[in-house]
N, C-alpha and C positions, 0 to 999 in steps of 0.2 A: 507493501499499500503507498510505503513513505516513497520508498524505490519510484513507483509510478507517476508521484507527485512531484519528483524530482523531475523525472523523466518528462512532465507535461513542462516544468518551467525551461529546462533547456533548450524543449522545442521552440515555445512562444517565444522566448526573450533573443535567444541566440541560432535560431534555426539549426539546431544539433537534433539530426534524427534520432540518432543509438547512444542513448549510455547506458552503459554496463557499472556493475560497482566497482568493478576494481579498475577501472578508468581513471589515471591522471587528472588533477582537474586543472594544473597547468602544461603536464607534457600533452596526454591523451585528447583530452576535451579542447585544449587552445587557448584559456581563458588568460586575459593580462592581468594586472592585477587592477585598473576597474575593472575589467569583467568579472573579476572573484568580487570586488566589492557591489557591484550589481547581484551579481548572485547569491551570496551573504544578504543584501535584503529582501530579494527575492523569497528566501527561504524564510529570514525573520517575520514577513508577511505570512508567507503561507501557513507558517505554522506556529506563529503567534509565540515564538520563542526571541530569545537575544542571545545573540553567538556571540559570549564574552571576545574580547581582542587577543586576550593573553593565551587563548584555543586554539587562537589560527592558526597556527603553525602544526598542532598533533592535524590538521587536518589537510588531508592531501589526496585520497580518494573518495570515490563518490562511495563508498563504503564507508569513510570515517566521517563523512556528511550523514548518514542515515542514523550509525550508532549515535554521532552525537545528536540529534534531534530525538532517538529513542531514552537517554538520557534525559535531555533538558525537555522531554516531555512528560516526565514521572511526576 
């Protein structure tokens, strides 16, 4: 469910059709720092959570995003 919502964000905002959990946000998805900021803002809006700045370095892959959302939503 979370991954599907992330896939929709990627498609709607960045026109990226295929997103897998093991994809690296910078290297595989191709987001630069502005893209990552836009992605984080979209995640915060979609899931009604706050992504802490100090946790950003720990988020490398789409699976990391899913894990963060799961923890933040509890």
